C-alpha positions in Angstrom: 0.0 0.0 0.0 1.3 3.4 -0.9 0.1 6.5 0.9 0.9 10.0 -0.3 0.4 13.0 1.9 0.6 16.5 0.4 0.3 19.9 2.1 -2.1 21.6 -0.3 -1.1 24.9 1.2 1.9 24.7 -1.1 -0.5 25.6 -3.9 -1.4 28.9 -2.4 0.2 32.1 -3.6 -0.5 35.8 -4.2 1.5 37.7 -6.8 1.2 40.2 -9.7 1.2 38.9 -13.2 1.8 41.7 -15.7 0.5 44.1 -13.1 -2.7 42.1 -12.4 -3.2 40.6 -8.9 -3.4 36.9 -9.0 -4.0 34.4 -6.2 -4.5 30.7 -5.6 -6.3 29.6 -2.4 -7.2 26.2 -1.2 -10.7 25.9 0.4 -12.4 22.6 1.2 -10.2 19.9 -0.2 -13.2 17.5 -0.2 -15.4 20.0 -2.2 -16.2 19.9 -5.9 -14.1 23.0 -6.5 -11.5 23.0 -3.7 -9.1 25.5 -5.3 -10.1 29.1 -5.9 -8.0 31.2 -8.3 -8.5 34.9 -8.8 -7.2 36.9 -11.7 -7.8 40.6 -11.2 -11.3 40.8 -9.8 -12.5 37.5 -11.4 -12.8 34.3 -9.3 -12.1 31.0 -11.1 -13.1 27.9 -9.2 -10.8 24.9 -10.1 -12.0 21.4 -9.9 -10.8 18.5 -7.8 -8.8 17.1 -10.7 -5.9 19.3 -9.8 -5.8 17.8 -6.3 -6.2 14.3 -7.7 -3.2 14.9 -10.1 -1.0 15.9 -7.1 -2.2 12.9 -4.9 -2.2 10.2 -7.6 0.8 11.1 -9.8 4.4 12.3 -9.5 3.2 15.9 -10.0 4.4 18.1 -7.1 2.2 20.8 -5.5 4.7 23.4 -6.7 4.6 22.1 -10.3 0.8 22.2 -10.2 0.9 25.8 -8.9 3.2 26.8 -11.8 0.8 25.1 -14.3 -2.2 26.8 -12.8 -0.5 30.2 -13.0 0.5 29.6 -16.6 -3.1 28.7 -17.5 -4.4 31.7 -15.7 -2.3 33.9 -18.0 -3.7 32.0 -21.0 -7.2 32.3 -19.6 -6.8 36.1 -19.4 -5.6 36.3 -23.0 -8.4 34.1 -24.2 -11.0 36.1 -22.2 -9.7 39.4 -23.7 -9.8 38.0 -27.2 -13.3 36.4 -27.0 -15.1 39.0 -24.9 -15.7 41.3 -27.9 -19.3 41.9 -28.9 -18.8 40.6 -32.4 -18.5 36.9 -31.3 -15.9 36.1 -33.9 -12.7 34.2 -33.5 -9.7 36.4 -34.2 -8.2 35.6 -37.6 -4.7 34.9 -36.2 -6.2 31.9 -34.2 -7.7 30.3 -37.3 -6.0 27.8 -39.6 -5.8 28.7 -43.3 -9.2 28.0 -44.9 -11.1 28.0 -41.6 -14.4 29.9 -41.6 -16.2 29.9 -38.3 -19.8 31.1 -37.6 -21.6 30.9 -34.3 -25.2 29.9 -33.9 -27.5 28.8 -31.1 -29.7 25.8 -31.6 -32.7 25.0 -29.4 -36.0 23.1 -29.7 -39.3 24.9 -30.0 -42.5 23.8 -28.3 -43.1 21.2 -31.0 -39.6 19.8 -30.5 -38.3 21.1 -33.8 -34.8 22.6 -33.9 -34.6 26.3 -34.2 -31.3 28.0 -35.3 -30.6 31.5 -34.2 -27.7 33.5 -35.9 -26.8 37.2 -36.0 -29.0 39.0 -38.6 -26.0 40.0 -40.5 -25.4 36.4 -41.5 
């Protein structure tokens, strides 16, 4: 039998990333979202899989902390790119020949699919 014990407080940190306050806090380790990251004023709950990776694999708490911080920077970039009102993917993120359009599909009262797209399309 192998038992691994990890001090999850090693995940916790507070720092500035490109001038933006960032933190990682551990709440209830038995909860569905035991880790709470904040980037600026936005709270981002992180699932139990981060804790599971630390407990069940050779990933250290410090390595996981670095990975979470790196992904928070990516999350910020993605949020900035996709928060625009136009709802289009920036051209530099598309492969040559890609043509992406967004639509919402739902069922009406009769169960028939209804597609909603911007009027310009």
